[in-house]
N, C-alpha and C positions, 0 to 999 in steps of 0.2 A: 369403557375398557380402552386402555392405552395401546398404542401400536409398539411392537418391539423395535429396538434399535441396537446395532452393534457397530458403532463408529470406530473401527479399528484405526489406530495410528501406527504406521509402519515406517514413517519417514520423519526424521528429526534433524534434517540437514540445515534448517534455519536456526538451530540452537535456541538460546534464550532470546525472546523478542521483547520489544518495548511494551510497557503497560499502556502506552498511548495507542497501540494497535489492538487492544483488547476488544473483541467483538467484531473485528473486521473480517467477516465471513466472505467478503468479496475479494480479499487478497489471498491468492493461492498459496503464497509462501508462508502465510500466517499459520496454516494447518500443519506445516512441517516444523513448527516451533514448539517451545515449552515456555512456561512462565519464568522458571528459575533453573539454572544449570550451574552448580558449584562443584568444583573438583571433578568435572567430567568434560569430555570432548565429543563434539559431533563427529561421527565417522563419515567419510565420503560415501560409504555404502548405505548410510541411512540411520544406523543405530547410534547409541550413546554409550561411551565406555568410560570407566573410572580411570583417572590419571594415576600413574605410578608415583611413588613417594620420592623424596630427595635424599641424597647421601651426603653426610658431612665430610668435607675435605680438609678445611683449615679455617682458623680464625684470621680475619684480615689483620694487617699490621696495626697494632695498638687499637684494634676494633674500630678503626676509622672508616669513613665512608669511601667507597671505591666504585670505579666503573670497570666492567668486564668487556673486553673486546676480543674478537677471534683473530688468530694468525694461522692461516691455512696454507701450507705448502702443497700437501696432497692428503688423501684420506689417512695414510699411515703416519704422517708428520703434521699434526695440527696441535695448536696450543690455545689456551685461554690466558689472556694477559690481565692481571690484577693491577690496575692503574690507580694509585692513591696519591696522597699528598707528597709530591717530590720523589716518587719511586715507582718502579714496575717490578712485579713478581710474575712467575710463570707456572702454569699447570699443564700437564699432559698425561695421557693414559691413566686418567682418574685420580691423579695425585699431584702434589706440589713438587716442583723441581727443586732439588737440593743437591749440594755437593755430596761426594761419596761419604757414606756413614762410617762412624768409628764405633767399635764395640765398647760398651760400658762394662766395667768390672766391679764397680762399687758406687753406692750413693750413701751419704751420711745424713742422719736425722738431726741436722744442725740448722741454724738460722744465720745466714742463708744455707740452703742445701749445697753440699759439696759433691761433685761428680768426679769419678776417676775414669778416664778413657785414654789409654796409652797412645801417644802420638797424635792427639786430636788436632793440634795445629791452630786452635782458635785464639783470637785476640779479644780483648775487652771491647764490649759494645756490639759484637756480632750477635746475630739472632740465630738460634738453633731450635730444633724440634726433637723431642725424645719419644721413642716408641719401643714396645716390646719388653719393658721392665716387669719382672715378677716380684711380688712383695710390695714394693713402694709404687703401686700402680697409679697413684695419684699424679705421677709425673707424665704419664703417657698421653700422647696426642695433643700436647700443649707446646706453645712457642715460649722461649725464654731468651733473656739477654744475658750474655756471658760477662762475668766480672771476676776479679781476683784470680787471674790465671797464674798457676804455679806448677811448672812441669807438666805432669799428666793430670793434674787436678785443676778444676775451675769451679766457681760458684755460680748459682742461678740468682740473678739480681732480684731481691725483694721476695724470695720464696722461702717461707718458714717450714722447715721439714720436721720440726719437733712434734708436730701433731700428726705426722704421716706414719704409715706402717713401715716395718723394717724391710730393707732391701733383702731379696733372696738371691736373685741371679739375673743374668741376661740384660738385654736392652741395647739399643743403638742410639747414637746422637749424630745429627747431621746439620750442617749450616744451610740455612735457607738462601737460595740463590736470588739475588736482587741487584738491580741497577738503578742509578740515580736518574731522575727525570725533572724537567723544569716546571711542570704544571702544579698548581696548588689544588687543594681539595675542592675549592669552589669553582675551578676551571675545567675539571676533567670531563664534565658532561657537555661542555661547549666545544671540545676538541673533535676534529673529524680526521679520518684516515682513509688511505687506499693502499692496497698491496699488490705487488707483482713479484711472484716467485719468493725469494728469501729476503725481499726488501719491502719495507712499509714506510710510507711518508705520513707524518702526523702534523696537523696544523692547528693553530689557535691564534686569534688576532692580537693577543698580547705577547706572543713569543715568536722568535724566528722558527721557521719550519724545522722539523726534526726527521732524521732518516734512521730507521731501526733496521739493523742487519743481523740475521741469524747465521752463524757458522756451524753451530751445534747446539744441543740442548743446554749446554753450560757455557756458551760463548755467544753473547749478544752485545752489540754496540749501538749506542744512541748518539748521533752526532748531528751537527748542522751541515746540510748539504752544500757542496761547493758549486752553487749555481753560476753559470757563465752569463755575463752581460747584465743580469738583474739579480739582486741579492736579497730583496725583501728584508732588509735589516733595519730600516727606519722604524721608529716606535709606532707609527701609524701606517706602515707599509707591509704589514704581515698578513698573509692570506688566511682565510677562515674556512675555505672549502677546497677539496682536492679530489681528483679522480684520474682515470686513464682513458684515452681514446686514440685509436689509430697509431699506436706506438708513440704517443705523446703523453707527457704528464700535464694535467690541467690543474691550474690554481686559480682561485677567484676570491673576490670580496675582501679587500683591505679596508681599513677605516678611512683612508684617504680616497680610495676608489671602490666603493661598495658595490658598484654595478659592472666592474671590469673582470674579464676573464683572460688568462694568459695560457697559451699552449706552447709546449717546448718544441724544439727541433725534432722532427720525426726520426725516431731511432736513437736519439741522444737526449734522454729525458731530463738531464740537468743543464742543458744548454738552452737559454732563452734569448738568443741573438735574433732580433727581428730582421725581416727582409721580405723580398717578394718571390724568391725561388720557392718551388713547390714544397720543399722539406723545411723551409725556414720556420722559426717561431712566429706565433701569432698573438696579437693583443686585440681584444674586442671590448668596447664599452657598449653596454646594452642601452639603446634609446627607449624612451617611453614617457608617457605623461607623468607617471609617478616615479620618483627616484627611490625605488624599493631595493633594499639590500638583498644580495644573493644569499640564500640560506643553504643550498646544497647543489652538488653536481652528481650525476649518476649515469653510467653508460646504459643506453637502452635502444634497441632496434636500430642499429647503424648510425645513431646520433648520440649526442651527449645531452641527457635530460638536465634541466636546471629549474630549481624552485627559488622564487623570491618571496618576500614578505607578502606580495599581493598577487602573484601570477606564476604560471608554469610555462616553460619554454622548451624548445629543442634547439640545440646548437649543432650545425653541420653544414655540409656543402649544399649548393642549390639543388642538386640532384642527389638524393639519399644514397645512390649507388656509386657516386664519385668519391674520391679521396678528398679530405679536407686540405686546403692550401690557403696561403695568405690572401689570395685573390678569389677564392671560392669558399667562403665561410660566411654564414649568416645566422642570426638568432630569430626564431619564429615563435611568437606568443601563441598559446593554444587555449589555456583555461585560466580562470581568474579566482582561484580559491585562496591561494597564499599558503605559506608553510611556516611551521614552528621551527625553532632552532634545534631540531633533533635530526640526526643523520638518518636518511631513509634506508630501506633495504631493497635489494633487487630480488624479484621473484620471476623466474623464467624471463619473459620479454617485458615485464612490467616493473615499474618503480613504485613502491608503496611509501607514502609519506603522511606525516601528521599535519593536519591543517593548522593554520597559525593560531587558532584558539586553543589548541592542545586537546580537543575533545572529539575530533573526528579523524577517521583514517580514510585515505583516498588511494586509488589505483591510477597511475599515470601510464598509459599504454597507447601504442599506435592503433588507430582505427582505419581499416581500409575503406569503410563506408564514408568516413569524413575526409579521407586522404590526409590525415593529420592525427595529432595526439589528442586524447580525451582523458578527463579525470572522472572516475566513478567513485561515489561514496560507498564505503564498505560498512559504515556504522548506521545506515539508514533504518535497518530493522531493529537495531538496539542502540538507541541514542544515549542510554545511561551506562553502557559498559565502560566508557571513558569519561563519565560525568565529572570526575576529578582529573586534572590534566595528566596527559601521558608524560613519562619521564625517559623511557628507553624503548627500543624497538628491535626485534630480531625475527628471523624466518627459519623455520624447521621444515625442510622439504620432505624428508623421510621420517615416518612412514605415512603421514596424513595431511601434508600441506598445511601446516599451522603457522600463523603469524602470532607473535607474542609481544604484548605491550605492558610494561610496568606503569603504575599510576601512583599519584600522590597518596591515595588511600591505602596502598600497600599490596593490593591484589594484582595478579597477572591476568590481563584480558587475553583470551586465546581464541583466535579466529581460524576456523577450518575454511579454506578458500580454494576452490577449483573453478576457474572461470569457464572452462570448456564444459563442465557438468552443471553449471549454474548453482554451485554449492557455496553459500555464504552463511556461516553459522557461528555464533559466539558462545563461549562459556567463560567461566571465571574460576581461576585457581586461587583459593584462599589457603595459604600455607599454615600448617599446624603450629600451635604454640601461642604465646601471649604477646600482645602488642607487636605483631609481626608486620614488617614492611619489606617487600621485595624491591630493592632499589635499582638493580641493573640486571640485564639479561643478555645472553649471547648464545650462539649455537656453533658447534664444530662437528665435523663428520665422525661417525663411529661405525663399527661393524653392524650392518643391516639397518641402522637407524641413526639419524643425526641426534647429537647429544645436547640437551639444554642445560646451560649453567646459569646460576643466579647468585647475586650477592644479597644476603638477607640480614636485615636488622631485627634483633630479637631481644626480649626481656628474659634473662636467664638468672634465676635465683636473686631477683631484685636488681640485677645489673644489666646495662645495655651492652649487648654483644653484637658483633657483625661476623657472619660466617660465609664462606664460599661453599656452595652446595651444587650438586648436579642431579638431574632427574634420572631415575632408572628407566630403562627401556620399557615400552608398553608390554604388559604381560600377555603372552599367548601360550597356553599349555600345549606341549608337544611330548614326544616320547622321551626327550632328554631335559625338557624344561617343565618342572612340575610345581604344584601349589606351594611347596615350601620355598620356592625361589621367588615368589611374589613379594614385593616390598611396597606397602601402601601407607607407610608412615613417613614423616619428614625429619630432616636433619638426622637421618638414621645411620647406624653402624650395624655391621653383621659380624657375629661370632661364628666362624666356621672352623671346627676343630681340625679339619684337614682330611682329605680323602686318602686312604691307604689302599693301594691296588691289590685286588684279590686275584690269585692265579689258580686256585683250586678249592674244592669243597667236596667232602666225602659223603657218600650215602651210608653213614655209620651211626652208631649210638655210643657216644655223642658225635655230632657233626664236627669234623676237623676242617678248619679254614686255613688255607695257605696264603700268607701275605708277607712276602720277603721283607725283612728288616722293619717290621711293624713297630717295634720299641714299646709295646704295651705290656702291662703287668697283670697278674692274676687279680680278679675282683673288679677289674674295669668293666664298665658297661659300654657296649658298642651298638651301632645300627648298620646292618648291611644294606646296600642299595645296588640296583641294576645288575645283580647276578643273573645270568642267562641259564636256562635249564632248571636250576634249583630256585625257582622264583618264590617258593613258599617262605624263604627266610627273609625276603626283602622287606624293608621298612618296619621291622620289628626290633624291639630292644632285647639284648641278650647280655648276660654276665659271662665273662670268659674265665677259663681255668686251664691248668696244665700247659702254661705258655712256654714255648721254646722261641728261639731267635726268629723263626720263620712261620710258626704255626700256632694255633690256639683252638681250644674247644669251646663249644657253645653250651651254656646252661641257662636255666631260668633264674629268677631272683633268689629262689630258695636252694640254689646249687644243684637242682635236678638236671641231668643231662638232656639235651635236645636230640630226640631220635629222628634221624634223617633217612632211615632205611626205606621208607615208602615215599620219599620226596622225589621230585624230578631229578634227573642226572645233570650235574653242573656241566656246562659246555664251555663258557668263556665269560670274560669281563666281570665287571662289578668292583665295588670298593666297600670299605668299612670306615666309619668315623667313630671316635670315642665320644662319650656323652659326659656332660658336666652340668652343675647347677650354679657355678660361680661366674658372674658377669662383671667385668671391670673395663676401665678405659673410656668411660662415658663422662669425662671431665667437662665436656662442652654442654652437658645436660644436668649438671648438679642442681638438685632441688626440684627437678621437673618430674611430673607424672607421665610415664611413657607407656606406649603400646608395645606389646611383646608378642611375637609369633615364634613358636618352637617347633621345628620339624613339621611345619604345615598345620600346626594346631594353635588356636588362639589361647593365650595365657592371660590371667588377670593382670590388669595394669599394675605397674610398680613405680615407686618413687626412688630416684637415684640419690644415693647418700653423698655426704661431703667428700668422699673419696672417689666418686664416680663409679660406684659399685651397687649391686643388689644381688640377691640370691633367688634363683628360680624355685617355683613350687614343685617342679618335676624336671627330670633330666632332659637334655637335648644336645644336638650336635650342630645344627644350623639354626641360629637364633637371630632374628631381626628385632632391633630395638629403635624406637624413634617416637616423635611426637604424633599424637593421634590426628587423623584427618577424617572428614565425612564427605562422602559423595551425596549431593542432594539434587533431586530432579522433581520439580513441581510442574505437573502437566497442565495444559490448558483446561479450563472448565469443561466438564463432561458434556454439557449440552451443546457445545459448539461442534459443528461438523456433522450434524444428524442428516443421514441420507434422505429422510422424508421431508427435509426442509428444516429451517432453523427451529431449534427447540428453546430459544431464548424466550423467557416469560411464561413457560409452560411447566406443569408439574412433572417431575422426573422420579421414577421409582427404580433404584439401583438394585440389581439382583446379584451379580458377581463380577469379578475382575480377573482377567487373565493377563499374565505377562509372558512374552517370549524372551527367554534369557539365553545368554551365551557365556559359558565358563564363569558362572556366578555363584557366590556363596554368601548367605547372610543378608541382612538388611531389614528395614522396617517399612511397611506399606501402610499409609494412613489416608484418611479422607478429611479434608477441611470443608465443613458445611456450616456456613455462617460463622458463629463464634465457637463452634464445637469442632474439636479434632478427635477423631476416633481411630484407634489403631486396629487395623485389620489383621496384620501379620507382623511379628517381630521375632527375629531369630539371630543370635550373635555367636552361638556355639562356644562361648568362652570357657565353660566348665567341662566340656567333653574331653575324654581321654583321646579320642580320635575323631576329628571332624569329618563330615561326609565329603564325598568328591564334589568337584565343581559341577554345577547344574547347567546343562544345555538342553533347551526344549521349553515347553509351555508349562507354567505353574498357575493353578487356578485357586482363587480365594472367593468364598461366598461371603457377601456382605452381611455381617451378623446383627446389624441394628435395624431400627425402623427404616424401611426401604425408601421412604420419601426423602429426597434430598433437595437442597436449595439450588436454584439455577446457577449460582456462582460456585457450587461445590467442585473441588478439584482433588486429584489424587497426587500424593507425594511419596516418592521412594527415597529413603535415606539408608546409607550403608556406612556405619562407623566401625565395622570389624576390620581386621587386617587382611581381608580377602578381596580378590578382584570382582568386578561386576560389569556386565555389558547388557544393556536393554535393547532388544531389537524391535519390540512392538508392545503396545498396550492395547488390550482388547476388552473394554468394559461392555457389559450387557445390562440394558435397562429398558424400561417402558416409558413412553412419553404420553401423557394424557392431553388430548386436544383442548 
């Protein structure tokens, strides 16, 4: 008779661990890991949560490869810069920066399409984007080049409107704001940058340094700085690294002097006049056995961190508490791992950098025990997460201390890292779609949570496209954030018909809703939400009748009045939204099969037609549409971690599996036993009129098959529904035969 075992796993902070560690029951961190974690993130508290989806913002210029970098003045004024072949575009507040929009009054089904917009002011060759057109919806959310300008009319270059639907009304057109830049598409990932206030310096060894200055959202200038004493103008005298320290601008690593660093005059960052006075500029050439090129500069713990091809240094005064001066400045070597040509990121007091092979991530930070800096490898538990070389690096502080790394294979490696809590856990984001490659990533602050932006290469309707997308905030259900607000699909857009404020609701037959200026008509279907007091009407669909300018009556689909005489008394608040079945404006997903969630209910997947449209099977007012994603967690083999001692090599009889979940709905639970995969539980709620609420608590599943399992058997949880999921613990129950 075997002895019972309940090896609960309640801590997953090691994330996905290397298969080379499989069976290492002597390594404590191994037991807080899983075999596979896709589209999930280890939480600092110990659980695993499904990542939110991405939102489509714009196509890159000509669908060319771009790099995204952050420009952060403060939390309220932060931008993402799209840097492409010889240009820069700008994004802020979840959208692309454009000039003031002009109202469209007509579009013609001609070849090319002719647009009428009085006073548009466009010139041939300018790039514009069109939104909000009804009828000829094929035009929405797409970039066009202006041609054949004639008064209030202009044509859309190369756009055949003869196959489009007829224009009805509305719409706006706006010029995309853009400035010229010197870097080619092959140089943009070799460029480095540093920002102070509204000024950013950008450097590349093939170009003179550039100074980017923001005056307003629509006023940016890119110029060559007027450096004093030293100009960096020679073809081989242009720096490739830049940073700030002690009110000085730091530049380093020209082709002629790859191991030299220049620090400006203190307080005068464009003056590089050398001297011996305390505030004078400084030049230092790093000595060493190897003549390794400097790869990066980064301020860290009262010094300037520096990475070369072969080693890591700190640059500073002889005493770290003293100011840097020309006579009190030295370079101290600390570690010898070497760096790739990828700009590092700063995390609290640490600098995180990619090792020169491109496949390992290190933390360079001050160690009081060593009285110097040390480099710690952060990929040691998962040597395969960057198995293909890293291409870009970013850090998201809020809400979960995540480091993001794009790779040649296209996925985004995601590291949850809290040094003080000894949390180092990797996951992998695999974006939804076909032939998808995340090419760049950056982070800017947002309300409550830092916002991740990524440039994504996709195969759409047989064509290669590149889009700018941002990740939605991590979903947490509250009294005002509900299941219908969750977005778990990629390159998504949301149709929200718009909240109309409710100021009254009568306890009558029928119920009369007061919503001043609602502009709805008889026969329209609506959904009330958040009414206080008369909560019985919330989240239900009603047909409206006897409409006035400010009131409407509630009926059912068969026009029977809704009797509210026994409902609770309305007190305050709430809104109504009208319902629709028509979805359009999905021109970036033409030909794709998309995931759909309607008012918190899963809908069958739909294919977007050539006009960027499809029709829902049932009405809705908040509809999320995007490319499907799947969260996958494959846990370690069940036999590992048995409290009675190792169960490896022994017979195991599985009885049941319990999961402790938090705000979770849907998913599939299966067990892989040798070559057999058995589904224990599978629920997607796709065809239900109303899906259940999110689950928080323990869910138990009895193993329905022959209980004897292989010693390598492991449990896998997958969730391909459009709902959130968080796993706090897995609690298998089995017996082990000695």
